[in-house]
CHARMM-style PDB file with segment names, atoms N, HN, CA, C and O in Angstrom:
ATOM      1  N   MET     1     -74.112  13.788 -16.284  1.00  0.00      PROA
ATOM      2  CA  MET     1     -73.169  13.053 -15.463  1.00  0.00      PROA
ATOM      3  C   MET     1     -72.438  14.030 -14.543  1.00  0.00      PROA
ATOM      4  O   MET     1     -72.025  15.103 -14.982  1.00  0.00      PROA
ATOM      5  N   ALA     2     -72.280  13.674 -13.302  1.00  0.00      PROA
ATOM      6  HN  ALA     2     -72.616  12.802 -12.945  1.00  0.00      PROA
ATOM      7  CA  ALA     2     -71.612  14.539 -12.331  1.00  0.00      PROA
ATOM      8  C   ALA     2     -70.108  14.534 -12.552  1.00  0.00      PROA
ATOM      9  O   ALA     2     -69.520  13.512 -12.907  1.00  0.00      PROA
ATOM     10  N   ALA     3     -69.500  15.684 -12.338  1.00  0.00      PROA
ATOM     11  HN  ALA     3     -69.977  16.514 -12.049  1.00  0.00      PROA
ATOM     12  CA  ALA     3     -68.053  15.801 -12.485  1.00  0.00      PROA
ATOM     13  C   ALA     3     -67.363  15.165 -11.283  1.00  0.00      PROA
ATOM     14  O   ALA     3     -67.814  15.313 -10.148  1.00  0.00      PROA
ATOM     15  N   VAL     4     -66.280  14.466 -11.538  1.00  0.00      PROA
ATOM     16  HN  VAL     4     -65.913  14.346 -12.460  1.00  0.00      PROA
ATOM     17  CA  VAL     4     -65.502  13.857 -10.471  1.00  0.00      PROA
ATOM     18  C   VAL     4     -64.404  14.824 -10.082  1.00  0.00      PROA
ATOM     19  O   VAL     4     -63.653  15.299 -10.934  1.00  0.00      PROA
ATOM     20  N   GLN     5     -64.310  15.116  -8.789  1.00  0.00      PROA
ATOM     21  HN  GLN     5     -64.920  14.730  -8.097  1.00  0.00      PROA
ATOM     22  CA  GLN     5     -63.269  16.034  -8.335  1.00  0.00      PROA
ATOM     23  C   GLN     5     -61.991  15.257  -8.081  1.00  0.00      PROA
ATOM     24  O   GLN     5     -62.002  14.191  -7.466  1.00  0.00      PROA
ATOM     25  N   GLN     6     -60.903  15.804  -8.561  1.00  0.00      PROA
ATOM     26  HN  GLN     6     -60.894  16.670  -9.060  1.00  0.00      PROA
ATOM     27  CA  GLN     6     -59.608  15.178  -8.382  1.00  0.00      PROA
ATOM     28  C   GLN     6     -59.130  15.418  -6.956  1.00  0.00      PROA
ATOM     29  O   GLN     6     -59.239  16.535  -6.449  1.00  0.00      PROA
ATOM     30  N   THR     7     -58.605  14.393  -6.306  1.00  0.00      PROA
ATOM     31  HN  THR     7     -58.517  13.486  -6.717  1.00  0.00      PROA
ATOM     32  CA  THR     7     -58.168  14.533  -4.920  1.00  0.00      PROA
ATOM     33  C   THR     7     -56.667  14.697  -4.793  1.00  0.00      PROA
ATOM     34  O   THR     7     -56.177  15.136  -3.753  1.00  0.00      PROA
ATOM     35  N   GLU     8     -55.926  14.347  -5.845  1.00  0.00      PROA
ATOM     36  HN  GLU     8     -56.324  13.990  -6.690  1.00  0.00      PROA
ATOM     37  CA  GLU     8     -54.474  14.504  -5.839  1.00  0.00      PROA
ATOM     38  C   GLU     8     -54.022  15.014  -7.195  1.00  0.00      PROA
ATOM     39  O   GLU     8     -54.635  14.730  -8.224  1.00  0.00      PROA
ATOM     40  N   PHE     9     -52.937  15.771  -7.172  1.00  0.00      PROA
ATOM     41  HN  PHE     9     -52.439  16.001  -6.336  1.00  0.00      PROA
ATOM     42  CA  PHE     9     -52.422  16.345  -8.401  1.00  0.00      PROA
ATOM     43  C   PHE     9     -50.934  16.043  -8.536  1.00  0.00      PROA
ATOM     44  O   PHE     9     -50.220  15.934  -7.539  1.00  0.00      PROA
ATOM     45  N   SER    10     -50.477  15.911  -9.766  1.00  0.00      PROA
ATOM     46  HN  SER    10     -51.056  16.000 -10.576  1.00  0.00      PROA
ATOM     47  CA  SER    10     -49.042  15.815 -10.010  1.00  0.00      PROA
ATOM     48  C   SER    10     -48.447  17.209  -9.815  1.00  0.00      PROA
ATOM     49  O   SER    10     -49.177  18.191  -9.688  1.00  0.00      PROA
ATOM     50  N   VAL    11     -47.131  17.285  -9.794  1.00  0.00      PROA
ATOM     51  HN  VAL    11     -46.538  16.487  -9.898  1.00  0.00      PROA
ATOM     52  CA  VAL    11     -46.477  18.591  -9.635  1.00  0.00      PROA
ATOM     53  C   VAL    11     -46.847  19.512 -10.787  1.00  0.00      PROA
ATOM     54  O   VAL    11     -47.138  20.687 -10.566  1.00  0.00      PROA
ATOM     55  N   SER    12     -46.842  19.005 -12.000  1.00  0.00      PROA
ATOM     56  HN  SER    12     -46.606  18.050 -12.180  1.00  0.00      PROA
ATOM     57  CA  SER    12     -47.171  19.869 -13.140  1.00  0.00      PROA
ATOM     58  C   SER    12     -48.630  20.315 -13.108  1.00  0.00      PROA
ATOM     59  O   SER    12     -48.934  21.455 -13.458  1.00  0.00      PROA
ATOM     60  N   GLU    13     -49.538  19.424 -12.691  1.00  0.00      PROA
ATOM     61  HN  GLU    13     -49.291  18.498 -12.407  1.00  0.00      PROA
ATOM     62  CA  GLU    13     -50.948  19.815 -12.564  1.00  0.00      PROA
ATOM     63  C   GLU    13     -51.123  20.863 -11.475  1.00  0.00      PROA
ATOM     64  O   GLU    13     -51.873  21.824 -11.646  1.00  0.00      PROA
ATOM     65  N   ALA    14     -50.436  20.681 -10.364  1.00  0.00      PROA
ATOM     66  HN  ALA    14     -49.826  19.901 -10.224  1.00  0.00      PROA
ATOM     67  CA  ALA    14     -50.515  21.654  -9.264  1.00  0.00      PROA
ATOM     68  C   ALA    14     -49.966  23.004  -9.708  1.00  0.00      PROA
ATOM     69  O   ALA    14     -50.535  24.046  -9.383  1.00  0.00      PROA
ATOM     70  N   ALA    15     -48.864  22.989 -10.447  1.00  0.00      PROA
ATOM     71  HN  ALA    15     -48.401  22.143 -10.711  1.00  0.00      PROA
ATOM     72  CA  ALA    15     -48.287  24.241 -10.945  1.00  0.00      PROA
ATOM     73  C   ALA    15     -49.293  24.977 -11.822  1.00  0.00      PROA
ATOM     74  O   ALA    15     -49.452  26.192 -11.703  1.00  0.00      PROA
ATOM     75  N   ARG    16     -49.964  24.252 -12.693  1.00  0.00      PROA
ATOM     76  HN  ARG    16     -49.835  23.265 -12.790  1.00  0.00      PROA
ATOM     77  CA  ARG    16     -50.984  24.862 -13.559  1.00  0.00      PROA
ATOM     78  C   ARG    16     -52.127  25.436 -12.730  1.00  0.00      PROA
ATOM     79  O   ARG    16     -52.583  26.551 -12.986  1.00  0.00      PROA
ATOM     80  N   GLN    17     -52.589  24.679 -11.737  1.00  0.00      PROA
ATOM     81  HN  GLN    17     -52.218  23.774 -11.529  1.00  0.00      PROA
ATOM     82  CA  GLN    17     -53.691  25.124 -10.889  1.00  0.00      PROA
ATOM     83  C   GLN    17     -53.353  26.397 -10.118  1.00  0.00      PROA
ATOM     84  O   GLN    17     -54.198  27.276  -9.945  1.00  0.00      PROA
ATOM     85  N   LEU    18     -52.101  26.482  -9.656  1.00  0.00      PROA
ATOM     86  HN  LEU    18     -51.415  25.768  -9.796  1.00  0.00      PROA
ATOM     87  CA  LEU    18     -51.690  27.613  -8.821  1.00  0.00      PROA
ATOM     88  C   LEU    18     -51.116  28.782  -9.623  1.00  0.00      PROA
ATOM     89  O   LEU    18     -50.967  29.885  -9.097  1.00  0.00      PROA
ATOM     90  N   GLY    19     -50.796  28.542 -10.885  1.00  0.00      PROA
ATOM     91  HN  GLY    19     -50.917  27.646 -11.313  1.00  0.00      PROA
ATOM     92  CA  GLY    19     -50.184  29.594 -11.688  1.00  0.00      PROA
ATOM     93  C   GLY    19     -48.701  29.764 -11.391  1.00  0.00      PROA
ATOM     94  O   GLY    19     -48.146  30.844 -11.592  1.00  0.00      PROA
ATOM     95  N   PHE    20     -48.060  28.704 -10.913  1.00  0.00      PROA
ATOM     96  HN  PHE    20     -48.511  27.827 -10.750  1.00  0.00      PROA
ATOM     97  CA  PHE    20     -46.628  28.714 -10.591  1.00  0.00      PROA
ATOM     98  C   PHE    20     -45.879  27.890 -11.626  1.00  0.00      PROA
ATOM     99  O   PHE    20     -46.482  27.132 -12.387  1.00  0.00      PROA
ATOM    100  N   SER    21     -44.567  28.043 -11.648  1.00  0.00      PROA
ATOM    101  HN  SER    21     -44.077  28.658 -11.030  1.00  0.00      PROA
ATOM    102  CA  SER    21     -43.753  27.169 -12.491  1.00  0.00      PROA
ATOM    103  C   SER    21     -43.612  25.816 -11.800  1.00  0.00      PROA
ATOM    104  O   SER    21     -43.771  25.707 -10.584  1.00  0.00      PROA
ATOM    105  N   VAL    22     -43.314  24.798 -12.585  1.00  0.00      PROA
ATOM    106  HN  VAL    22     -43.185  24.887 -13.572  1.00  0.00      PROA
ATOM    107  CA  VAL    22     -43.087  23.462 -12.038  1.00  0.00      PROA
ATOM    108  C   VAL    22     -41.911  23.495 -11.068  1.00  0.00      PROA
ATOM    109  O   VAL    22     -41.956  22.853 -10.019  1.00  0.00      PROA
ATOM    110  N   GLN    23     -40.867  24.231 -11.407  1.00  0.00      PROA
ATOM    111  HN  GLN    23     -40.830  24.752 -12.259  1.00  0.00      PROA
ATOM    112  CA  GLN    23     -39.688  24.322 -10.546  1.00  0.00      PROA
ATOM    113  C   GLN    23     -40.042  24.927  -9.190  1.00  0.00      PROA
ATOM    114  O   GLN    23     -39.534  24.484  -8.160  1.00  0.00      PROA
ATOM    115  N   TYR    24     -40.912  25.937  -9.188  1.00  0.00      PROA
ATOM    116  HN  TYR    24     -41.325  26.297 -10.024  1.00  0.00      PROA
ATOM    117  CA  TYR    24     -41.296  26.570  -7.933  1.00  0.00      PROA
ATOM    118  C   TYR    24     -42.104  25.608  -7.062  1.00  0.00      PROA
ATOM    119  O   TYR    24     -41.921  25.571  -5.846  1.00  0.00      PROA
ATOM    120  N   VAL    25     -42.993  24.834  -7.678  1.00  0.00      PROA
ATOM    121  HN  VAL    25     -43.141  24.864  -8.667  1.00  0.00      PROA
ATOM    122  CA  VAL    25     -43.774  23.860  -6.913  1.00  0.00      PROA
ATOM    123  C   VAL    25     -42.843  22.812  -6.309  1.00  0.00      PROA
ATOM    124  O   VAL    25     -43.024  22.416  -5.158  1.00  0.00      PROA
ATOM    125  N   TYR    26     -41.847  22.359  -7.078  1.00  0.00      PROA
ATOM    126  HN  TYR    26     -41.701  22.681  -8.013  1.00  0.00      PROA
ATOM    127  CA  TYR    26     -40.872  21.423  -6.517  1.00  0.00      PROA
ATOM    128  C   TYR    26     -40.151  22.056  -5.320  1.00  0.00      PROA
ATOM    129  O   TYR    26     -39.915  21.385  -4.315  1.00  0.00      PROA
ATOM    130  N   SER    27     -39.806  23.330  -5.423  1.00  0.00      PROA
ATOM    131  HN  SER    27     -39.998  23.874  -6.240  1.00  0.00      PROA
ATOM    132  CA  SER    27     -39.112  23.975  -4.298  1.00  0.00      PROA
ATOM    133  C   SER    27     -40.016  24.050  -3.076  1.00  0.00      PROA
ATOM    134  O   SER    27     -39.535  23.904  -1.952  1.00  0.00      PROA
ATOM    135  N   LEU    28     -41.313  24.275  -3.267  1.00  0.00      PROA
ATOM    136  HN  LEU    28     -41.704  24.393  -4.180  1.00  0.00      PROA
ATOM    137  CA  LEU    28     -42.259  24.272  -2.148  1.00  0.00      PROA
ATOM    138  C   LEU    28     -42.349  22.888  -1.510  1.00  0.00      PROA
ATOM    139  O   LEU    28     -42.414  22.762  -0.287  1.00  0.00      PROA
ATOM    140  N   VAL    29     -42.353  21.855  -2.346  1.00  0.00      PROA
ATOM    141  HN  VAL    29     -42.300  21.957  -3.339  1.00  0.00      PROA
ATOM    142  CA  VAL    29     -42.420  20.481  -1.837  1.00  0.00      PROA
ATOM    143  C   VAL    29     -41.153  20.150  -1.059  1.00  0.00      PROA
ATOM    144  O   VAL    29     -41.224  19.656   0.066  1.00  0.00      PROA
ATOM    145  N   TYR    30     -39.988  20.421  -1.658  1.00  0.00      PROA
ATOM    146  HN  TYR    30     -39.930  20.823  -2.573  1.00  0.00      PROA
ATOM    147  CA  TYR    30     -38.722  20.079  -1.004  1.00  0.00      PROA
ATOM    148  C   TYR    30     -38.503  20.857   0.289  1.00  0.00      PROA
ATOM    149  O   TYR    30     -37.869  20.351   1.215  1.00  0.00      PROA
ATOM    150  N   SER    31     -39.019  22.075   0.360  1.00  0.00      PROA
ATOM    151  HN  SER    31     -39.534  22.486  -0.392  1.00  0.00      PROA
ATOM    152  CA  SER    31     -38.844  22.883   1.570  1.00  0.00      PROA
ATOM    153  C   SER    31     -39.883  22.557   2.643  1.00  0.00      PROA
ATOM    154  O   SER    31     -39.784  23.042   3.771  1.00  0.00      PROA
ATOM    155  N   GLY    32     -40.876  21.740   2.297  1.00  0.00      PROA
ATOM    156  HN  GLY    32     -40.956  21.347   1.382  1.00  0.00      PROA
ATOM    157  CA  GLY    32     -41.910  21.374   3.257  1.00  0.00      PROA
ATOM    158  C   GLY    32     -43.056  22.369   3.335  1.00  0.00      PROA
ATOM    159  O   GLY    32     -43.941  22.225   4.179  1.00  0.00      PROA
ATOM    160  N   LYS    33     -43.055  23.367   2.474  1.00  0.00      PROA
ATOM    161  HN  LYS    33     -42.336  23.484   1.789  1.00  0.00      PROA
ATOM    162  CA  LYS    33     -44.130  24.363   2.485  1.00  0.00      PROA
ATOM    163  C   LYS    33     -45.385  23.874   1.779  1.00  0.00      PROA
ATOM    164  O   LYS    33     -46.456  24.466   1.914  1.00  0.00      PROA
ATOM    165  N   LEU    34     -45.245  22.796   1.029  1.00  0.00      PROA
ATOM    166  HN  LEU    34     -44.375  22.316   0.919  1.00  0.00      PROA
ATOM    167  CA  LEU    34     -46.371  22.172   0.355  1.00  0.00      PROA
ATOM    168  C   LEU    34     -46.242  20.669   0.601  1.00  0.00      PROA
ATOM    169  O   LEU    34     -45.313  20.029   0.109  1.00  0.00      PROA
ATOM    170  N   ARG    35     -47.183  20.115   1.367  1.00  0.00      PROA
ATOM    171  HN  ARG    35     -47.937  20.635   1.766  1.00  0.00      PROA
ATOM    172  CA  ARG    35     -47.126  18.699   1.726  1.00  0.00      PROA
ATOM    173  C   ARG    35     -47.477  17.858   0.512  1.00  0.00      PROA
ATOM    174  O   ARG    35     -48.513  18.054  -0.123  1.00  0.00      PROA
ATOM    175  N   ALA    36     -46.587  16.909   0.201  1.00  0.00      PROA
ATOM    176  HN  ALA    36     -45.746  16.749   0.717  1.00  0.00      PROA
ATOM    177  CA  ALA    36     -46.817  16.064  -0.959  1.00  0.00      PROA
ATOM    178  C   ALA    36     -46.131  14.714  -0.758  1.00  0.00      PROA
ATOM    179  O   ALA    36     -44.907  14.618  -0.851  1.00  0.00      PROA
ATOM    180  N   PRO    37     -46.911  13.681  -0.485  1.00  0.00      PROA
ATOM    181  CA  PRO    37     -46.304  12.352  -0.353  1.00  0.00      PROA
ATOM    182  C   PRO    37     -45.891  11.806  -1.723  1.00  0.00      PROA
ATOM    183  O   PRO    37     -46.412  12.219  -2.759  1.00  0.00      PROA
ATOM    184  N   ARG    38     -44.964  10.889  -1.697  1.00  0.00      PROA
ATOM    185  HN  ARG    38     -44.541  10.553  -0.855  1.00  0.00      PROA
ATOM    186  CA  ARG    38     -44.561  10.207  -2.927  1.00  0.00      PROA
ATOM    187  C   ARG    38     -45.388   8.939  -3.058  1.00  0.00      PROA
ATOM    188  O   ARG    38     -45.497   8.153  -2.117  1.00  0.00      PROA
ATOM    189  N   VAL    39     -45.959   8.754  -4.218  1.00  0.00      PROA
ATOM    190  HN  VAL    39     -45.871   9.392  -4.982  1.00  0.00      PROA
ATOM    191  CA  VAL    39     -46.758   7.564  -4.516  1.00  0.00      PROA
ATOM    192  C   VAL    39     -46.197   6.962  -5.791  1.00  0.00      PROA
ATOM    193  O   VAL    39     -46.190   7.600  -6.844  1.00  0.00      PROA
ATOM    194  N   ALA    40     -45.727   5.730  -5.685  1.00  0.00      PROA
ATOM    195  HN  ALA    40     -45.732   5.212  -4.830  1.00  0.00      PROA
ATOM    196  CA  ALA    40     -45.132   5.031  -6.831  1.00  0.00      PROA
ATOM    197  C   ALA    40     -44.013   5.868  -7.455  1.00  0.00      PROA
ATOM    198  O   ALA    40     -43.866   5.919  -8.677  1.00  0.00      PROA
ATOM    199  N   GLY    41     -43.228   6.523  -6.595  1.00  0.00      PROA
ATOM    200  HN  GLY    41     -43.347   6.481  -5.603  1.00  0.00      PROA
ATOM    201  CA  GLY    41     -42.076   7.285  -7.067  1.00  0.00      PROA
ATOM    202  C   GLY    41     -42.384   8.689  -7.568  1.00  0.00      PROA
ATOM    203  O   GLY    41     -41.479   9.384  -8.030  1.00  0.00      PROA
ATOM    204  N   LYS    42     -43.626   9.118  -7.490  1.00  0.00      PROA
ATOM    205  HN  LYS    42     -44.361   8.553  -7.115  1.00  0.00      PROA
ATOM    206  CA  LYS    42     -43.997  10.459  -7.977  1.00  0.00      PROA
ATOM    207  C   LYS    42     -44.650  11.245  -6.851  1.00  0.00      PROA
ATOM    208  O   LYS    42     -45.377  10.690  -6.028  1.00  0.00      PROA
ATOM    209  N   TRP    43     -44.381  12.540  -6.828  1.00  0.00      PROA
ATOM    210  HN  TRP    43     -43.790  12.991  -7.497  1.00  0.00      PROA
ATOM    211  CA  TRP    43     -45.010  13.410  -5.840  1.00  0.00      PROA
ATOM    212  C   TRP    43     -46.483  13.553  -6.184  1.00  0.00      PROA
ATOM    213  O   TRP    43     -46.839  13.762  -7.344  1.00  0.00      PROA
ATOM    214  N   ARG    44     -47.330  13.441  -5.182  1.00  0.00      PROA
ATOM    215  HN  ARG    44     -47.041  13.271  -4.241  1.00  0.00      PROA
ATOM    216  CA  ARG    44     -48.769  13.634  -5.347  1.00  0.00      PROA
ATOM    217  C   ARG    44     -49.210  14.688  -4.349  1.00  0.00      PROA
ATOM    218  O   ARG    44     -49.028  14.519  -3.143  1.00  0.00      PROA
ATOM    219  N   ILE    45     -49.780  15.762  -4.834  1.00  0.00      PROA
ATOM    220  HN  ILE    45     -49.928  15.900  -5.814  1.00  0.00      PROA
ATOM    221  CA  ILE    45     -50.162  16.886  -3.986  1.00  0.00      PROA
ATOM    222  C   ILE    45     -51.671  16.821  -3.750  1.00  0.00      PROA
ATOM    223  O   ILE    45     -52.455  16.928  -4.693  1.00  0.00      PROA
ATOM    224  N   PRO    46     -52.075  16.646  -2.492  1.00  0.00      PROA
ATOM    225  CA  PRO    46     -53.504  16.570  -2.179  1.00  0.00      PROA
ATOM    226  C   PRO    46     -54.228  17.880  -2.521  1.00  0.00      PROA
ATOM    227  O   PRO    46     -53.665  18.967  -2.388  1.00  0.00      PROA
ATOM    228  N   SER    47     -55.463  17.755  -2.957  1.00  0.00      PROA
ATOM    229  HN  SER    47     -55.920  16.872  -3.065  1.00  0.00      PROA
ATOM    230  CA  SER    47     -56.242  18.949  -3.310  1.00  0.00      PROA
ATOM    231  C   SER    47     -56.372  19.889  -2.120  1.00  0.00      PROA
ATOM    232  O   SER    47     -56.434  21.104  -2.308  1.00  0.00      PROA
ATOM    233  N   ALA    48     -56.416  19.359  -0.896  1.00  0.00      PROA
ATOM    234  HN  ALA    48     -56.366  18.372  -0.742  1.00  0.00      PROA
ATOM    235  CA  ALA    48     -56.511  20.210   0.295  1.00  0.00      PROA
ATOM    236  C   ALA    48     -55.298  21.140   0.403  1.00  0.00      PROA
ATOM    237  O   ALA    48     -55.426  22.277   0.857  1.00  0.00      PROA
ATOM    238  N   GLU    49     -54.133  20.661  -0.009  1.00  0.00      PROA
ATOM    239  HN  GLU    49     -54.029  19.737  -0.378  1.00  0.00      PROA
ATOM    240  CA  GLU    49     -52.933  21.504   0.011  1.00  0.00      PROA
ATOM    241  C   GLU    49     -53.057  22.657  -0.977  1.00  0.00      PROA
ATOM    242  O   GLU    49     -52.651  23.781  -0.682  1.00  0.00      PROA
ATOM    243  N   LEU    50     -53.615  22.378  -2.139  1.00  0.00      PROA
ATOM    244  HN  LEU    50     -53.945  21.465  -2.378  1.00  0.00      PROA
ATOM    245  CA  LEU    50     -53.799  23.447  -3.136  1.00  0.00      PROA
ATOM    246  C   LEU    50     -54.814  24.469  -2.639  1.00  0.00      PROA
ATOM    247  O   LEU    50     -54.641  25.670  -2.846  1.00  0.00      PROA
ATOM    248  N   ILE    51     -55.859  24.002  -1.992  1.00  0.00      PROA
ATOM    249  HN  ILE    51     -55.999  23.026  -1.824  1.00  0.00      PROA
ATOM    250  CA  ILE    51     -56.875  24.917  -1.453  1.00  0.00      PROA
ATOM    251  C   ILE    51     -56.248  25.825  -0.402  1.00  0.00      PROA
ATOM    252  O   ILE    51     -56.483  27.034  -0.408  1.00  0.00      PROA
ATOM    253  N   GLU    52     -55.455  25.254   0.496  1.00  0.00      PROA
ATOM    254  HN  GLU    52     -55.264  24.273   0.501  1.00  0.00      PROA
ATOM    255  CA  GLU    52     -54.788  26.052   1.535  1.00  0.00      PROA
ATOM    256  C   GLU    52     -53.823  27.067   0.925  1.00  0.00      PROA
ATOM    257  O   GLU    52     -53.776  28.218   1.359  1.00  0.00      PROA
ATOM    258  N   ARG    53     -53.060  26.647  -0.071  1.00  0.00      PROA
ATOM    259  HN  ARG    53     -53.098  25.712  -0.423  1.00  0.00      PROA
ATOM    260  CA  ARG    53     -52.103  27.550  -0.725  1.00  0.00      PROA
ATOM    261  C   ARG    53     -52.847  28.704  -1.382  1.00  0.00      PROA
ATOM    262  O   ARG    53     -52.408  29.851  -1.293  1.00  0.00      PROA
ATOM    263  N   ARG    54     -53.970  28.418  -2.042  1.00  0.00      PROA
ATOM    264  HN  ARG    54     -54.326  27.487  -2.115  1.00  0.00      PROA
ATOM    265  CA  ARG    54     -54.768  29.483  -2.666  1.00  0.00      PROA
ATOM    266  C   ARG    54     -55.297  30.457  -1.623  1.00  0.00      PROA
ATOM    267  O   ARG    54     -55.282  31.670  -1.836  1.00  0.00      PROA
ATOM    268  N   LYS    55     -55.769  29.925  -0.488  1.00  0.00      PROA
ATOM    269  HN  LYS    55     -55.782  28.940  -0.315  1.00  0.00      PROA
ATOM    270  CA  LYS    55     -56.280  30.801   0.573  1.00  0.00      PROA
ATOM    271  C   LYS    55     -55.184  31.733   1.070  1.00  0.00      PROA
ATOM    272  O   LYS    55     -55.424  32.922   1.280  1.00  0.00      PROA
ATOM    273  N   ARG    56     -53.973  31.192   1.260  1.00  0.00      PROA
ATOM    274  HN  ARG    56     -53.778  30.226   1.089  1.00  0.00      PROA
ATOM    275  CA  ARG    56     -52.856  32.037   1.706  1.00  0.00      PROA
ATOM    276  C   ARG    56     -52.528  33.097   0.672  1.00  0.00      PROA
ATOM    277  O   ARG    56     -52.251  34.246   1.017  1.00  0.00      PROA
ATOM    278  N   MET    57     -52.559  32.709  -0.605  1.00  0.00      PROA
ATOM    279  HN  MET    57     -52.783  31.776  -0.885  1.00  0.00      PROA
ATOM    280  CA  MET    57     -52.263  33.673  -1.672  1.00  0.00      PROA
ATOM    281  C   MET    57     -53.322  34.769  -1.697  1.00  0.00      PROA
ATOM    282  O   MET    57     -52.994  35.946  -1.842  1.00  0.00      PROA
ATOM    283  N   GLU    58     -54.582  34.393  -1.557  1.00  0.00      PROA
ATOM    284  HN  GLU    58     -54.849  33.436  -1.439  1.00  0.00      PROA
ATOM    285  CA  GLU    58     -55.683  35.361  -1.591  1.00  0.00      PROA
ATOM    286  C   GLU    58     -55.613  36.307  -0.390  1.00  0.00      PROA
ATOM    287  O   GLU    58     -55.853  37.507  -0.526  1.00  0.00      PROA
ATOM    288  N   SER    59     -55.288  35.770   0.771  1.00  0.00      PROA
ATOM    289  HN  SER    59     -55.094  34.795   0.881  1.00  0.00      PROA
ATOM    290  CA  SER    59     -55.236  36.631   1.948  1.00  0.00      PROA
ATOM    291  C   SER    59     -54.083  37.625   1.839  1.00  0.00      PROA
ATOM    292  O   SER    59     -54.214  38.765   2.284  1.00  0.00      PROA
ATOM    293  N   ARG    60     -52.969  37.219   1.263  1.00  0.00      PROA
ATOM    294  HN  ARG    60     -52.862  36.293   0.902  1.00  0.00      PROA
ATOM    295  CA  ARG    60     -51.846  38.145   1.052  1.00  0.00      PROA
ATOM    296  C   ARG    60     -52.214  39.212   0.021  1.00  0.00      PROA
ATOM    297  O   ARG    60     -51.887  40.386   0.196  1.00  0.00      PROA
ATOM    298  N   ASN    61     -52.895  38.805  -1.051  1.00  0.00      PROA
ATOM    299  HN  ASN    61     -53.161  37.852  -1.193  1.00  0.00      PROA
ATOM    300  CA  ASN    61     -53.270  39.757  -2.084  1.00  0.00      PROA
ATOM    301  C   ASN    61     -54.311  40.757  -1.585  1.00  0.00      PROA
ATOM    302  O   ASN    61     -54.322  41.911  -2.013  1.00  0.00      PROA
ATOM    303  N   GLY    62     -55.175  40.320  -0.689  1.00  0.00      PROA
ATOM    304  HN  GLY    62     -55.166  39.383  -0.341  1.00  0.00      PROA
ATOM    305  CA  GLY    62     -56.202  41.194  -0.151  1.00  0.00      PROA
ATOM    306  C   GLY    62     -55.678  42.220   0.837  1.00  0.00      PROA
ATOM    307  O   GLY    62     -56.360  43.206   1.119  1.00  0.00      PROA
ATOM    308  N   GLU    63     -54.478  42.008   1.370  1.00  0.00      PROA
ATOM    309  HN  GLU    63     -53.924  41.207   1.141  1.00  0.00      PROA
ATOM    310  CA  GLU    63     -53.909  42.917   2.365  1.00  0.00      PROA
ATOM    311  C   GLU    63     -53.200  44.109   1.728  1.00  0.00      PROA
ATOM    312  O   GLU    63     -52.775  45.020   2.438  1.00  0.00      PROA
ATOM    313  N   ARG    64     -53.070  44.119   0.437  1.00  0.00      PROA
ATOM    314  HN  ARG    64     -53.416  43.379  -0.140  1.00  0.00      PROA
ATOM    315  CA  ARG    64     -52.334  45.195  -0.235  1.00  0.00      PROA
ATOM    316  C   ARG    64     -53.035  46.502  -0.190  1.00  0.00      PROA
ATOM    317  OT1 ARG    64     -52.529  47.493  -0.716  1.00  0.00      PROA
TER     318      ARG     64
END
């Protein structure tokens, strides 16, 4: 059976994926640095946002 890719993540799932604390992910959302619409009263972070954040993290780490 093929794996289904998740297209949106909760804040806690995104924090786990990125290796950040939940509080830090909330600060990214509130500051607008991580786009996350509210769906049914909860923040939902699109997988594309996580991919972009990882790319930025990797490019910064590679410049050291």
